[in-house]
C-alpha positions in Angstrom: 64.8 162.8 -70.2 61.4 161.6 -71.3 61.3 162.8 -75.4 58.3 164.2 -74.0 60.0 166.3 -72.2 61.7 167.9 -74.5 59.1 168.0 -77.3 56.9 170.4 -74.5 59.7 172.4 -73.8 60.8 173.6 -77.3 56.6 174.2 -77.9 56.7 176.0 -74.5 59.8 178.2 -76.2 58.4 178.8 -79.2 54.5 179.9 -77.5 57.0 182.8 -76.1 59.0 183.9 -78.6 55.7 184.1 -81.3 53.8 186.3 -77.9 57.0 188.0 -77.9 57.3 189.2 -81.9 53.4 189.7 -81.2 54.0 192.8 -79.1 57.1 193.8 -81.2 54.6 194.1 -84.0 51.8 195.7 -82.0 54.7 198.7 -80.3 56.6 199.0 -83.8 54.6 202.6 -84.8 54.2 203.6 -81.6 56.8 207.0 -81.9 58.0 206.5 -77.8 60.1 203.7 -78.7 62.6 201.9 -80.4 60.5 198.6 -81.4 63.9 196.8 -83.1 66.0 197.8 -79.7 63.0 196.6 -77.5 63.2 193.6 -79.7 66.9 193.1 -78.8 66.7 193.0 -75.6 63.4 191.2 -74.8 65.1 188.6 -77.6 68.2 188.8 -75.8 66.3 188.3 -71.7 64.0 185.6 -73.4 66.6 183.6 -75.2 68.3 183.1 -71.7 65.4 182.2 -69.8 64.8 179.9 -72.4 68.3 178.1 -72.1 67.5 178.3 -68.4 65.3 176.0 -68.1 66.8 174.0 -71.2 70.0 173.4 -69.7 68.5 172.1 -65.9 66.2 169.6 -67.9 67.7 166.9 -66.1 66.3 168.2 -62.7 62.5 167.9 -63.5 62.5 165.4 -60.7 61.3 165.5 -57.4 64.8 164.6 -55.9 68.0 163.8 -57.3 67.4 159.0 -57.3 63.7 159.8 -58.8 62.3 159.2 -61.6 62.2 162.5 -63.9 58.9 163.5 -64.4 57.7 163.2 -68.2 56.0 166.9 -68.4 57.3 170.5 -67.3 53.8 170.3 -65.3 51.8 173.5 -64.7 54.6 175.0 -62.2 57.2 175.2 -64.5 54.6 176.7 -66.6 53.9 179.7 -64.6 57.7 180.0 -64.0 58.7 180.5 -67.4 55.5 182.8 -67.6 57.0 184.7 -65.0 60.5 184.3 -67.2 58.7 185.5 -70.1 57.3 188.7 -68.5 60.8 189.5 -66.9 61.6 189.8 -70.8 58.8 192.2 -71.9 60.0 194.5 -69.3 63.7 194.6 -69.9 62.4 195.2 -73.4 62.4 198.7 -71.6 65.5 199.1 -70.9 67.7 201.3 -71.9 64.9 204.0 -73.7 63.0 207.0 -72.4 60.0 206.7 -69.5 57.7 206.0 -72.2 53.4 208.1 -71.1 50.0 207.4 -71.3 49.1 204.0 -70.4 52.7 203.2 -72.5 54.0 204.0 -69.3 51.9 201.7 -67.4 53.5 198.6 -68.8 57.0 197.9 -67.6 55.4 197.9 -63.9 52.4 195.9 -63.9 54.4 193.9 -66.5 56.9 192.9 -63.7 53.4 193.4 -60.5 52.3 190.3 -62.9 56.1 188.2 -62.7 55.8 189.1 -59.3 52.5 187.9 -58.0 53.9 184.7 -60.3 56.0 183.7 -58.1 53.6 183.2 -55.5 51.7 181.2 -57.7 54.0 179.1 -59.2 55.7 177.4 -55.7 51.6 177.2 -54.5 50.6 175.0 -57.4 54.1 173.4 -57.3 53.1 172.1 -53.2 49.4 171.5 -53.9 49.7 169.6 -57.0 52.4 167.3 -55.5 54.8 167.8 -58.2 57.8 169.9 -56.8 61.4 169.7 -59.1 64.9 170.6 -58.6 64.3 172.6 -61.8 61.1 174.6 -60.2 63.8 175.5 -57.3 66.6 176.5 -59.4 64.4 178.5 -62.3 62.8 180.3 -59.4 66.0 181.1 -57.9 67.7 181.8 -61.6 64.8 183.7 -62.5 64.7 185.5 -59.1 67.6 187.4 -59.9 67.3 187.5 -62.9 63.9 190.1 -62.2 66.1 192.0 -60.0 68.5 192.6 -62.5 66.5 193.7 -65.2 63.9 195.9 -63.0 66.3 198.1 -61.1 68.4 199.0 -64.1 64.9 200.2 -65.2 64.2 201.9 -62.0 67.8 203.3 -62.2 67.1 204.4 -65.2 63.9 206.6 -64.9 65.0 208.3 -61.7 63.4 205.6 -59.5 66.2 204.9 -57.2 69.7 205.2 -56.8 72.1 203.7 -58.6 74.1 201.7 -55.2 70.3 199.9 -55.4 71.7 197.9 -58.1 74.4 195.9 -55.3 70.9 194.0 -54.5 71.1 192.8 -58.6 75.0 192.2 -57.4 74.7 190.8 -54.4 73.3 187.2 -55.8 75.5 186.8 -58.5 78.6 188.2 -56.2 77.6 185.3 -54.2 77.2 182.9 -56.7 80.9 183.2 -57.5 81.8 183.1 -54.5 80.3 180.4 -54.1 82.3 178.8 -57.3 85.6 180.9 -56.5 85.8 178.5 -52.8 85.0 175.6 -55.0 87.4 175.9 -57.6 90.2 176.6 -54.8 89.0 173.5 -52.6 88.0 175.2 -50.3 85.2 174.2 -47.5 81.3 175.7 -48.6 79.2 175.9 -45.0 75.6 175.0 -45.4 73.4 178.1 -44.8 70.9 178.0 -41.5 67.3 178.4 -41.9 65.3 180.8 -42.2 62.4 182.2 -42.9 63.4 186.0 -42.9 65.8 185.1 -46.1 62.8 184.1 -48.7 60.8 187.2 -47.2 63.4 189.7 -48.0 63.4 188.3 -51.0 59.5 188.4 -51.9 59.3 192.0 -50.6 62.5 193.5 -52.4 60.1 191.9 -55.7 57.6 193.3 -54.6 59.0 196.7 -53.9 60.5 197.5 -57.1 57.3 196.3 -59.2 55.5 198.6 -57.6 57.8 202.0 -57.4 57.8 200.9 -61.6 54.3 202.4 -61.6 54.6 206.3 -63.0 52.5 207.2 -59.6 55.3 207.0 -57.5 57.9 209.6 -58.0 61.7 209.8 -56.3 62.7 211.2 -53.8 59.5 209.2 -52.2 60.9 206.0 -53.9 64.8 206.7 -53.4 64.6 206.1 -49.7 62.2 203.7 -49.7 64.7 201.9 -51.6 67.2 202.2 -49.2 65.5 201.3 -46.2 64.3 197.8 -48.6 68.1 197.8 -49.7 69.9 197.5 -46.5 67.8 194.4 -44.7 68.7 192.7 -47.7 72.5 193.6 -48.5 72.7 192.7 -44.9 71.5 189.2 -45.0 74.0 188.7 -47.9 76.6 189.4 -45.9 76.1 187.8 -43.3 74.9 184.4 -45.4 78.1 184.2 -46.7 80.1 184.9 -43.3 78.4 181.8 -43.3 79.2 179.8 -46.1 83.1 180.5 -45.2 82.8 178.9 -42.0 83.4 183.1 -39.9 79.8 182.2 -38.9 80.0 178.3 -37.7 77.0 176.0 -38.7 76.9 174.5 -35.3 73.7 175.1 -32.3 74.9 177.6 -30.8 75.8 179.9 -34.1 71.6 178.9 -34.5 70.8 179.8 -30.2 72.5 183.1 -31.0 70.4 183.4 -33.7 67.3 183.0 -32.0 67.9 185.2 -29.6 68.3 188.3 -31.7 64.8 187.4 -33.3 63.6 187.1 -29.7 65.3 190.0 -29.2 63.6 191.8 -32.0 60.1 190.0 -31.7 60.2 191.9 -28.2 61.4 194.8 -28.3 62.7 196.1 -31.6 59.4 195.6 -33.5 57.3 196.8 -30.8 60.1 199.8 -31.0 59.0 200.2 -34.6 55.3 201.3 -34.1 55.6 203.4 -30.9 58.7 205.3 -33.6 56.2 205.6 -36.6 53.8 206.7 -33.9 55.7 209.9 -33.3 56.6 210.2 -36.5 53.0 209.8 -37.9 51.7 212.9 -35.0 54.9 215.4 -37.0 54.0 214.3 -40.0 50.0 215.4 -39.8 51.3 218.4 -38.0 53.6 219.8 -41.0 51.3 220.9 -42.9 51.0 218.1 -44.7 48.1 218.3 -47.6 46.3 214.9 -46.7 42.8 216.2 -49.0 40.9 214.5 -51.0 39.3 213.2 -47.6 39.6 209.9 -48.1 43.1 210.1 -47.9 42.5 211.2 -44.2 40.3 207.8 -43.5 42.6 205.6 -45.2 45.6 206.4 -43.4 44.0 206.6 -39.8 42.8 202.9 -40.9 46.4 202.5 -41.8 48.1 203.7 -39.1 46.2 202.1 -36.6 46.4 198.6 -37.8 49.9 198.9 -37.6 50.2 200.9 -34.6 48.4 198.4 -33.0 49.1 195.5 -34.6 46.0 194.0 -36.6 47.5 192.7 -39.0 50.4 195.6 -38.9 52.2 194.7 -42.2 49.8 195.3 -44.6 48.7 198.5 -42.2 52.4 199.4 -43.2 52.3 199.2 -46.9 48.9 201.2 -47.2 50.7 204.0 -45.0 54.0 203.6 -47.6 51.4 203.8 -50.3 49.6 206.5 -49.0 52.4 208.6 -48.2 54.2 208.2 -51.9 50.6 209.6 -53.2 51.0 212.9 -50.9 54.3 213.3 -51.5 54.5 213.5 -55.3 57.8 214.7 -56.4 58.6 216.9 -53.3 61.3 216.7 -51.1 61.2 214.3 -48.3 61.6 216.0 -44.5 62.7 214.0 -41.5 59.3 212.3 -40.1 58.6 212.1 -43.7 61.9 209.8 -43.6 61.4 207.9 -40.5 58.1 207.0 -41.4 59.1 205.1 -44.4 62.2 203.4 -42.6 60.0 202.4 -40.0 56.8 201.2 -42.1 59.9 199.1 -44.2 60.9 197.8 -40.9 57.8 196.8 -40.2 56.9 195.1 -44.2 60.0 193.1 -43.2 59.9 191.7 -39.8 56.3 192.8 -38.3 54.8 194.7 -36.0 56.4 191.6 -32.7 55.1 191.6 -29.7 51.5 193.0 -28.3 50.1 192.8 -31.7 45.8 191.9 -31.8 46.2 189.7 -34.7 49.5 188.4 -36.7 47.1 186.9 -39.5 49.3 188.4 -42.4 52.4 186.6 -40.8 51.1 183.7 -41.1 50.7 184.0 -44.6 53.9 185.7 -45.9 56.1 182.9 -43.8 54.2 180.0 -44.7 54.4 178.4 -48.1 51.8 178.1 -50.0 50.4 175.2 -50.8 51.7 172.9 -47.7 49.7 170.6 -45.8 48.5 172.4 -42.5 50.2 175.8 -43.9 
């Protein structure tokens, strides 16, 4: 391993520690937080982030047989920054939800981390320095973020405790693979799936948004359920594949392709029709849509989703607007239907008979690759 790589890693982790201490001293006098507890949690998570990097430095190469890169590279620095933002977010665990400007800190920190999750891959591919290290760190920090942020959301009452099943799923899956290997049981390769990456990305984005103080339960709890069920189903299917209960054969791939075909041609367009009915019932149910710009914004978002004109973006905008309108009030049947149909459209797309699905291309592509 190049000595320059070790030195660069030490410097990066030391600088991160300095930033963490600077934040600690800036909040030390705040009456809203126990600063020492914040330092304990943030420091512990940051130590874990750096340990994950240090343990994998040998993987800082394009492939197993390639020579190691002499430098971490900008992409891995961005990934490490994402880990640092997750550590800063984790400092708010087991503390009362702050108020004022400080209330925005956990959501903003984790939102930036979610954005970097897309950016670091783009930088790695566009700079031609993809690495096994970056791939493994990306997965490890994704799992860490989807443990820290949901724990915070549960403590703030934004989602039901069952949402932590999403956090546990990755670690249970990894432990299951380890258990099978230690008992010399076969572990079969996963089937290729763009949906797997899409589910993980939107899950991170959802958790980031609900940590913002402008969204309230029970709206966030229902949205959490809508986003939780697909990703748990995905983990279940993946486990059946790697354990051999679903064979990794051409026939199985054909079966999954048929399901995807059915979803694109029938299920996703049906979600749009169901959304139209739910929006009509919502609008006639006496919901307050003042000020006026909410009406026009909701109408624009509805048209986008219903005709499939950047429909994922339209569905996401509908969710945000409905959350703003609902506040902390109870969720009725039309609103719940809007939430579940919009969540489905965000995760899957609007399917057949759509006017323009450019946002599908953006969601499914790998930024920085040629012809992406």
